[in-house]
C-alpha positions in Angstrom: 138.5 17.3 91.4 138.6 17.9 95.0 136.1 20.0 96.8 137.3 22.6 99.0 136.1 22.5 102.6 133.7 25.3 103.6 135.1 28.0 105.7 133.4 30.6 107.9 134.0 33.3 105.2 132.0 31.2 102.7 129.0 30.8 105.0 128.9 34.6 105.6 128.9 35.3 101.9 125.9 33.1 101.2 123.6 34.5 103.9 120.9 36.8 102.5 119.2 39.8 104.3 119.6 43.4 105.2 122.3 44.9 107.4 121.5 47.5 110.0 123.2 50.2 107.9 120.9 49.3 104.9 117.8 49.5 107.1 118.8 52.9 108.5 119.4 54.3 105.0 116.1 52.9 103.8 114.2 54.4 106.8 115.9 57.8 106.3 115.0 57.9 102.6 111.4 56.8 103.4 111.1 59.5 106.1 112.3 62.2 103.7 109.9 61.0 101.0 106.9 60.9 103.4 107.8 64.4 104.7 107.8 65.9 101.2 104.5 64.2 100.3 102.9 65.5 103.6 104.1 69.0 102.9 102.7 68.9 99.3 99.3 67.5 100.6 98.9 70.2 103.2 99.8 72.9 100.6 97.1 71.5 98.2 94.5 71.6 101.1 95.4 75.2 101.9 95.1 76.3 98.3 91.7 74.4 98.1 90.5 76.2 101.2 91.6 79.6 99.9 89.9 79.0 96.5 86.7 77.9 98.2 86.5 80.9 100.5 87.3 83.3 97.6 84.6 81.7 95.5 82.0 81.9 98.4 82.8 85.6 99.0 82.5 86.4 95.3 79.3 84.5 94.8 77.6 86.0 97.8 78.7 89.5 97.0 77.3 89.2 93.5 74.0 87.7 94.7 73.5 90.3 97.4 74.2 93.2 95.2 72.1 91.7 92.4 69.2 91.1 94.7 69.4 94.6 96.2 69.6 96.1 92.7 66.6 94.1 91.5 64.4 95.1 94.4 65.6 98.7 94.6 65.0 99.3 90.9 61.4 97.9 91.2 60.7 99.9 94.3 58.2 102.8 94.2 59.7 104.4 97.3 62.2 104.2 100.1 60.8 104.2 103.6 64.0 104.0 105.6 66.6 105.5 105.8 65.6 109.1 105.5 67.4 111.5 103.2 71.0 112.0 104.2 70.8 109.4 107.0 72.7 106.1 107.4 71.1 103.0 108.9 71.8 99.3 109.2 68.4 98.4 107.7 66.6 99.3 104.5 62.8 99.4 103.9 61.5 99.8 100.4 58.0 99.5 99.0 57.6 97.3 95.9 54.0 96.9 94.5 52.5 98.0 97.8 54.6 95.4 99.7 57.3 96.3 102.2 60.7 94.7 101.7 63.0 95.1 104.7 66.7 94.2 104.6 68.4 94.1 108.0 71.3 92.5 109.7 70.4 89.8 112.2 73.5 88.2 113.8 75.8 87.6 110.8 73.1 87.3 108.2 71.5 89.7 105.8 67.8 89.0 106.3 65.1 90.0 103.7 61.6 90.2 105.2 58.5 90.7 103.1 55.0 89.3 102.9 56.4 85.9 101.9 58.4 85.6 105.1 62.0 86.1 106.2 65.1 84.5 104.8 68.9 85.0 104.7 70.4 86.4 101.6 73.9 85.3 102.2 75.1 81.7 102.4 76.2 79.8 105.5 79.8 80.1 104.3 79.9 83.8 104.8 79.1 86.3 107.5 78.0 89.9 107.0 79.0 92.8 109.1 79.3 96.6 108.9 76.0 96.9 106.9 75.1 100.5 106.1 72.5 102.0 103.9 72.9 105.7 103.2 70.1 107.5 101.3 71.6 110.1 99.0 70.0 113.0 97.2 67.5 115.6 98.5 63.8 115.7 99.0 62.1 115.7 95.6 65.3 114.5 93.9 66.1 111.1 92.5 66.3 108.5 95.2 69.6 106.7 95.4 71.3 104.5 98.0 74.9 103.9 99.0 75.3 100.4 100.3 78.3 99.2 102.2 79.0 95.8 103.9 81.8 93.5 104.8 81.7 89.9 103.9 83.8 87.5 105.9 84.4 83.8 105.1 83.7 81.2 107.8 86.6 78.9 106.8 89.9 79.4 108.7 92.8 79.7 106.3 96.5 79.5 107.0 96.7 83.4 106.9 93.5 83.8 109.0 89.9 84.4 107.9 89.4 86.2 104.6 87.3 89.4 104.7 86.3 91.8 101.9 84.6 95.2 102.0 82.0 96.0 99.3 80.4 99.3 98.4 77.9 100.2 95.6 75.4 102.9 94.8 71.9 102.1 93.4 69.1 104.3 92.1 65.3 103.9 92.0 63.9 104.1 88.5 
């Protein structure tokens, strides 16, 4: 059996490697895949930020209204605001001790004999705080409380903000 001499066509067929076209196709597919993964990752991060902000707003609103309800129901009297007036601070007397709720910067501050501390977390800001004393002199003391909670985290649609309003009575 005679061996056939090698030709240039045979040597081209035995070379291994990628052609330029194959590399361009590979790079194009890889780019599309990475673009889709990046888009999915940023969507997940945005949803996480929205969920965390919503959770912070809800937790702070529940805590603030619960704390106010607890102190107001224990109060013997309301010092400020006067009947029919609206103020951005509240002073009540609980067991001969003054409790003052006021807005300082973006925080709701409670001041009593124990000191001063913020009621809201550092993930929310409070604004538009109003206490309105309802009723008449000699009647049952009740307060209408309004405030706006704003998240501190920037979302894709902007900063989330929610208005709250409740009415509480003294016992």
